[in-house]
Structures are given as C-alpha cells and as structure tokens.
C-alpha positions as MATLAB code, in Angstrom:
seq = 'XXXXXXXXXXXXXXXXXXXXXXXXXXXXXXXXXXXXXXXXXXXXXXXXXXXXXXXXXXXXXXXXXXXXXXXXXXXXXXXXXXXXXXXXXXXXXXXXXXXXXXXXXXXXXXXXXXXXXXXXXXXXXXXXXXXXXXXXXXXXXXXXXXXXXXXXXXXXXXXXXXXXXXXXXXXXXXXXXXXXXXXXXXXXXXXXXXXXXXXXXXXXXXXXXXXXXXXXXXXXXXXXXXXXXXXXXXXXXXXXXXXXXXXXXXXXXXXXXXXXXXXXXXXXXXXXXXXXXXXXXXXXXXX';
ca = [
      -2.152    5.399  -14.316;
      -3.163    4.007  -10.829;
      -3.596    6.397   -8.089;
      -4.482    9.714   -9.680;
      -3.612   11.327   -6.192;
      -1.102   14.307   -6.838;
       0.807   15.973   -3.953;
       0.346   19.631   -4.412;
       3.407   21.229   -6.050;
       3.503   24.115   -3.587;
       4.579   21.270   -0.948;
       6.728   19.001   -3.193;
       8.919   21.986   -4.188;
       9.673   22.931   -0.750;
      11.453   19.268   -0.126;
      14.628   20.040   -1.626;
      15.451   23.225   -0.384;
      14.705   21.774    3.069;
      17.189   19.080    2.381;
      19.603   21.636    1.296;
      19.112   23.636    4.272;
      19.785   20.927    6.675;
      22.766   19.714    4.914;
      24.474   23.345    5.043;
      23.470   24.477    8.337;
      27.236   24.077    9.497;
      28.340   26.747    6.567;
      25.621   28.833    6.642;
      24.264   29.099    9.948;
      27.089   28.075   12.527;
      25.993   30.573   14.957;
      22.890   28.641   15.329;
      24.279   25.520   15.822;
      26.515   26.747   18.428;
      23.340   28.377   20.067;
      22.100   24.697   20.520;
      25.443   22.937   21.714;
      26.421   21.829   18.432;
      29.972   22.576   17.083;
      29.837   23.052   13.360;
      33.299   21.468   12.905;
      31.528   18.200   13.991;
      28.219   18.542   12.158;
      29.470   16.547    9.289;
      33.019   14.986    9.949;
      31.748   14.021   13.383;
      28.619   12.453   12.109;
      26.343   14.406   14.225;
      24.053   15.527   11.349;
      23.748   11.792    9.873;
      23.169   10.536   13.195;
      20.446   12.808   14.019;
      18.779   12.153   10.645;
      19.155    8.499   11.120;
      17.630    8.624   14.781;
      14.730   10.821   13.524;
      14.078    8.110   10.552;
      13.953    5.382   13.035;
      11.482    7.420   15.266;
       9.329    7.906   12.316;
       9.250    4.127   11.006;
       8.551    3.202   14.723;
       5.491    5.394   15.178;
       4.261    4.674   11.487;
       4.283    1.030   12.145;
       2.565    1.356   15.480;
       0.028    3.818   13.519;
      -0.709    1.631   10.381;
      -1.396   -1.399   12.336;
      -3.727    0.502   14.696;
      -5.492    1.898   11.875;
      -6.260   -1.529   10.565;
      -7.433   -2.589   13.979;
      -9.703    0.212   14.328;
     -11.115   -0.342   10.697;
     -11.572   -4.257   11.595;
     -13.195   -3.275   14.999;
     -15.521   -1.095   12.817;
     -16.269   -4.012   10.614;
     -17.191   -6.256   13.557;
     -19.256   -3.614   15.044;
     -21.301   -3.517   11.831;
     -21.390   -7.323   11.753;
     -19.402   -7.333    8.401;
     -17.061   -9.863    9.982;
     -17.550  -11.942   13.153;
     -14.203  -11.484   14.670;
     -10.188  -10.801   14.125;
      -7.333  -11.236   16.074;
      -3.517   -9.731   15.621;
      -1.080  -12.240   15.196;
       1.984  -12.612   16.866;
       5.710  -12.216   16.197;
       7.062  -14.883   13.879;
       3.835  -15.168   12.085;
       4.235  -13.885    8.249;
       0.668  -12.042    8.482;
      -0.665   -9.352   10.793;
      -4.317   -9.975   11.429;
      -6.493  -13.118   11.151;
     -10.095  -12.428   10.156;
     -12.997  -14.784   10.622;
     -16.146  -13.862    8.490;
     -18.581  -16.201   10.094;
     -19.222  -17.557   13.390;
     -18.895  -21.209   12.283;
     -15.225  -20.297   11.014;
     -16.059  -21.412    7.522;
     -14.355  -18.578    5.824;
     -11.296  -16.655    7.177;
      -8.810  -14.394    5.912;
      -5.293  -13.233    6.292;
      -4.188   -9.577    6.143;
      -0.586   -8.418    6.078;
       0.119   -4.800    6.656;
       3.030   -3.174    4.720;
       4.430    0.362    4.309;
       3.784    2.569    1.096;
       6.253    0.965   -1.012;
       5.608   -2.296   -0.177;
       9.403   -3.236   -0.219;
       8.854   -6.495    2.026;
       5.754   -8.135    0.267;
       8.178  -11.275   -0.396;
       8.335  -11.527    3.262;
       4.795  -12.145    4.014;
       3.189  -15.509    3.320;
      -0.388  -16.708    2.605;
      -1.518  -19.243    5.257;
      -2.653  -22.599    3.817;
      -6.186  -22.035    5.613;
      -6.820  -18.464    4.358;
      -9.818  -18.257    1.876;
      -8.666  -14.811    1.232;
      -5.282  -13.093    1.597;
      -4.998   -9.283    1.518;
      -1.989   -6.904    1.361;
      -2.683   -3.538    3.062;
      -0.244   -1.026    1.919;
      -0.050    2.217    4.065;
       0.969    5.810    2.778;
       1.857    7.430    5.964;
       2.753   11.038    4.814;
       5.983   11.119    2.874;
       5.598   13.715   -0.090;
       9.035   12.953   -1.947;
       7.453   10.332   -4.378;
       3.897   10.622   -5.734;
       1.315    7.934   -4.299;
       1.185    6.133   -7.780;
       5.139    5.583   -7.821;
       4.549    3.250   -4.924;
       1.421    1.701   -6.442;
       3.242    0.833   -9.689;
       6.304   -0.560   -8.079;
       3.896   -2.855   -5.895;
       1.755   -4.104   -8.719;
       4.136   -4.339  -11.718;
       7.025   -5.457  -10.129;
       6.659   -7.090   -6.570;
       2.903   -8.643   -6.839;
       3.423   -9.588  -10.465;
       6.454  -11.434   -9.769;
       5.346  -12.991   -6.613;
       2.491  -14.553   -8.530;
       4.138  -15.536  -11.564;
       7.297  -16.704  -10.312;
       6.707  -18.082   -6.908;
       3.002  -18.999   -7.183;
       1.730  -16.849   -4.338;
      -1.698  -15.708   -4.747;
      -2.603  -12.324   -3.281;
      -6.320  -11.724   -3.673;
      -6.696   -8.147   -2.889;
      -4.327   -5.126   -2.515;
      -5.544   -2.121   -0.352;
      -3.736    0.986   -0.529;
      -4.508    3.415    2.335;
      -3.317    7.079    2.088;
      -3.711    8.919    5.441;
      -3.273   12.321    3.640;
      -6.029   11.923    1.119;
      -8.848   14.132    1.466;
      -6.720   16.506    3.564;
      -5.834   20.181    2.471;
      -2.238   18.745    1.755;
      -3.767   16.393   -0.880;
      -7.313   16.729   -1.991;
      -9.143   13.484   -3.191;
      -9.736   13.472   -6.942;
     -12.811   11.313   -6.256;
     -14.829   13.770   -4.311;
     -15.280   17.499   -4.760;
     -15.977   17.374   -0.835;
     -14.385   14.175    1.139;
     -16.712   12.077    2.939;
     -16.761   12.654    6.482;
     -15.800    9.520    8.274;
     -13.547    8.950   11.437;
     -11.143    6.829    9.265;
     -10.985    9.267    6.336;
     -11.553    8.511    2.590;
     -11.936    4.769    1.932;
      -8.839    3.064    0.426;
      -8.233    2.265   -3.126;
      -8.715   -1.628   -3.489;
      -7.089   -3.625   -6.214;
      -8.642   -6.761   -7.365;
      -6.167   -9.224   -8.285;
      -6.071  -12.506  -10.344;
      -7.520  -15.775   -8.657;
      -4.502  -18.098   -9.787;
      -1.183  -18.257  -11.151;
      -0.912  -17.929  -14.961;
       1.234  -20.865  -16.510;
       2.282  -21.885  -19.678;
      -0.692  -24.033  -20.105;
      -3.093  -21.441  -18.597;
      -1.707  -18.118  -19.804;
      -4.804  -16.268  -18.576;
      -5.980  -15.821  -14.975;
      -9.304  -14.433  -14.251;
      -9.500  -11.466  -11.778;
     -11.582  -11.259   -8.682;
     -14.658   -9.542   -8.416;
     -16.594   -8.227   -5.367;
     -18.608  -11.453   -5.461;
     -15.499  -13.719   -5.146;
     -13.754  -11.922   -2.313;
     -15.480  -10.590    0.892;
     -13.399   -8.208    2.669;
     -13.319   -5.297   -0.135;
     -17.160   -4.873    0.041;
     -17.070   -5.110    3.937;
     -14.368   -2.315    3.990;
     -16.201   -0.115    1.876;
     -19.421   -0.362    3.690;
     -17.442    0.406    7.091;
     -16.541    3.538    5.529;
     -20.280    4.202    4.570;
     -19.526    4.445    0.880;
     -22.707    4.200   -0.975;
     -22.785    1.243   -3.359;
     -23.175    3.615   -6.316;
     -19.757    5.023   -5.478;
     -17.939    1.821   -4.842;
     -16.588    1.745   -8.386;
     -14.457    4.973   -7.485;
     -12.450    2.856   -4.863;
     -12.040   -0.462   -7.145;
      -9.236   -1.412   -9.763;
      -9.068   -4.624  -11.520;
      -5.551   -6.145  -12.174;
      -4.846   -8.846  -15.191;
      -1.609  -10.747  -14.956;
      -1.313  -12.764  -18.032;
       1.735  -14.760  -19.883;
       2.490  -14.595  -23.730;
       5.057  -16.239  -25.800;
       6.701  -14.257  -28.626;
       9.142  -16.337  -30.499;
      11.365  -18.178  -27.956;
      10.712  -15.798  -25.008;
       7.748  -15.503  -22.564;
       6.485  -12.157  -21.411;
       4.215  -10.990  -18.539;
       1.811   -8.625  -19.065;
      -0.042   -6.683  -16.320;
      -2.894   -4.609  -17.085;
      -4.772   -2.110  -14.589;
      -8.452   -1.268  -15.250;
     -10.461    1.612  -13.423;
     -14.265    2.279  -14.290;
     -14.088    0.049  -17.281;
     -10.871    1.557  -18.662;
      -7.238    0.419  -18.971;
      -5.256    2.956  -16.971;
      -2.040    1.249  -17.331;
      -0.309   -1.821  -19.151;
       3.316   -3.195  -18.736;
       5.170   -6.080  -20.146;
       8.193   -7.715  -19.324;
      10.375  -10.715  -19.652;
       9.052  -13.640  -17.714;
      11.672  -16.166  -16.247;
       9.751  -19.622  -16.327;
      11.075  -22.946  -15.699;
];
C-alpha cells in the first residue's frame, strides 16, 4: 500500500474523546463555560460552538496554505543555492499553478509546480501550462491525524489523478507528498531508524506517473523514470539523501486500459522498490 506511515495509536485514539468533550461542554461542564463568559444555553442553540469551530478551522486553513507554500519556496531556494535549478518564481493570482521553475540559464527546460493540501481535493483546478516540460503536483500533509497518510495518497492517485489522466488527458508527471510530521515523535518514519537531520525534515515521497494518456489504441503508458524528469533528483539531492537511499522515496505508478467484453476498465498499479504494493481497477468512461 502507498505510504506505510502510521499515526501513533496513542494519539489517534484521543481524537474522538476530544470531539465528544468539546461537543458536550454545555452539559458536562456548564460552570467552565460561564466562567469564560459563555452561556451554556447558547452553546449549541445559539451556534456559539459551531461558529467557534468554523473560525478555528478557517484560521488553520489560512495558516496551512501560507506554511506549505513557504516550505516549497524554501526548498526551491535551497535547490537554487545548490545549483540544481537556475531560478524559480511564485506565480500570481488567477494562474493555475503556484511556482514556475527554470532549470537552466537559457530557459530551455522549465517546470510548473502546483501546491495542494493533503487530500488533493482540488487537483482538477490546476492546469498544466503549454510551456511546461514537467508538471508537478505537491500535496502537503500538515498535521491532521484523523485519517492515516495512505488514505489521502490512495484518493489522490487512484481517483483524482487517474481520472484526470484518462478522462481529461491532463498529464501530471510527478506527484510529491510531503508529510511535515514524518520523522517526528508523533510519527516515526518507517524508512529510517534515525531520521536524517535536515532543516526541511525527511525528504518527501515521490510518485513518478505515466508519461502520456492511455487510449483505446495505446492502452499502456510508460511510467516516468528519474532520467525522464529532472525535479525529483534535484529535490532528493537538496535533502542530502544519498543516491543509494533514493529508492526509499520513489514510487512508480502505472495507469493502463483494458477491455473486458464490451466494457473498458482502468487499472492503476503502484510499485515500490520493485514490488507492486497496490492495484485497483474501475470502469473507465471512454468516448
């Protein structure tokens, strides 16, 4: 299965009790509410609780967006310092990718990078520019522990990206999943007994995706390698991952079509270190 990372059970089992406590404060601890100028009779009927939760959620979302874009900018700055890339720019509003990357001074090779949250819900909003030699989607896991990391990865790969490729012919060359908790006491990294000491934390998981859209005539699409795309190697090098350990961070995704009787099926396979770790098939709606 993609992303073997697991939240500690000692943490996840506290989430539901915390939710129950917050929901029932007006019944269980009305005195605490009154001491904080909150009328228990208004807590739910007056939407005090709901409004507070939504306000906190909005603050979390705003800070998360700023944080993940800042982390990507810091990484690209490091790549530039190490001369892995020539330059990069943060794009403005209305542009459907977040960063433009220039690999060489003559601008002969460029990439576009789009930054998303951990579930990748808005991947269909992004757009691959016509000038991009590489298009990368960066999905950022920023700390919520309700779902395991693999849940978001599975949804992104098997649903959203597969649909975008097969039905919209949108080529995403690389998916990067960055988990800021990886290597922390809250979630030990299964790749390392001792997490590497790096300002940006453990290097992200990198999924190399198909190079083209599978079609009825060409049902199999070759998957990218480190030789056919540039940014993955540059990112691993910037994190100072030794070449011999690069495979710990690399996944290879195949998306193929197969006709069974009168129906077409889309099959998605994910391989890690030479082994298929996940396979899923579903009906493909082809014109």
